[in-house]
C-alpha positions as CSV (number, residue, x, y, z in Angstrom):
1,X,92.0,-133.0,-160.3
2,X,92.8,-130.3,-162.9
3,X,89.8,-131.0,-165.2
4,X,87.3,-130.2,-162.4
5,X,85.9,-133.7,-162.1
6,X,86.1,-135.5,-158.8
7,X,87.5,-138.9,-158.3
8,X,84.9,-141.7,-157.7
9,X,85.3,-142.8,-154.1
10,X,84.5,-146.3,-153.0
11,X,82.3,-144.8,-150.2
12,X,80.0,-143.4,-153.0
13,X,79.5,-146.9,-154.4
14,X,78.9,-148.4,-150.9
15,X,76.1,-145.8,-150.3
16,X,74.1,-146.6,-153.3
17,X,71.9,-149.3,-151.7
18,X,71.2,-146.9,-148.8
19,X,70.3,-144.1,-151.2
20,X,67.9,-146.4,-153.1
21,X,66.1,-147.4,-149.9
22,X,65.6,-143.7,-149.0
23,X,64.3,-143.0,-152.5
24,X,61.9,-145.9,-152.3
25,X,60.6,-144.7,-149.0
26,X,60.1,-141.2,-150.3
27,X,58.3,-142.6,-153.3
28,X,55.9,-144.5,-151.1
29,X,55.3,-141.4,-149.0
30,X,54.6,-139.4,-152.2
31,X,52.3,-142.2,-153.4
32,X,50.3,-141.8,-150.2
33,X,50.2,-138.0,-150.0
34,X,50.0,-137.2,-153.8
35,X,49.1,-140.3,-155.7
36,X,48.9,-138.9,-159.2
37,X,52.3,-137.2,-158.9
38,X,53.9,-140.4,-157.8
39,X,52.4,-142.3,-160.7
40,X,53.5,-139.6,-163.2
41,X,57.1,-139.6,-161.9
42,X,57.3,-143.4,-162.1
43,X,55.1,-144.4,-165.1
44,X,54.8,-141.1,-167.1
45,X,51.7,-140.1,-169.1
46,X,49.5,-143.1,-169.8
47,X,46.6,-145.2,-168.8
48,X,47.9,-145.8,-165.3
49,X,48.0,-142.1,-164.6
50,X,44.5,-141.6,-166.0
51,X,43.1,-144.4,-163.8
52,X,44.9,-143.0,-160.8
53,X,43.5,-139.5,-161.4
54,X,40.0,-140.9,-161.6
55,X,40.4,-143.0,-158.5
56,X,41.8,-140.0,-156.6
57,X,38.9,-137.9,-157.7
58,X,36.5,-140.6,-156.4
59,X,38.5,-140.5,-153.1
60,X,41.9,-140.0,-151.8
61,X,42.2,-143.5,-150.3
62,X,41.5,-145.4,-153.5
63,X,44.0,-143.3,-155.4
64,X,46.6,-143.9,-152.7
65,X,46.0,-147.6,-152.6
66,X,46.3,-147.8,-156.4
67,X,49.6,-145.7,-156.4
68,X,51.2,-148.0,-153.7
69,X,50.0,-151.0,-155.7
70,X,51.5,-149.7,-158.9
71,X,54.8,-149.1,-157.1
72,X,54.9,-152.6,-155.7
73,X,54.2,-154.1,-159.1
74,X,57.0,-151.9,-160.6
75,X,59.3,-153.2,-157.9
76,X,58.4,-156.8,-158.8
77,X,59.1,-156.2,-162.4
78,X,62.5,-154.7,-161.6
79,X,63.5,-157.8,-159.6
80,X,62.7,-160.2,-162.4
């Protein structure tokens, strides 16, 4: 196209569910490896991040469990 924009292809639209599944998987991996970073990227600055930082300072496992739990609750809210 002359204006530099590419045409939207139907294959791009068909790949959206696949891309979202990959992003969700990467988000869970990030929640397990770096819990506060995952919370910050999903929830932003707030009480949830502060709680997760405290739990991660207590131990990596409580912080990871909390981060995965927050992600699951966020997924439930998105489906409603």
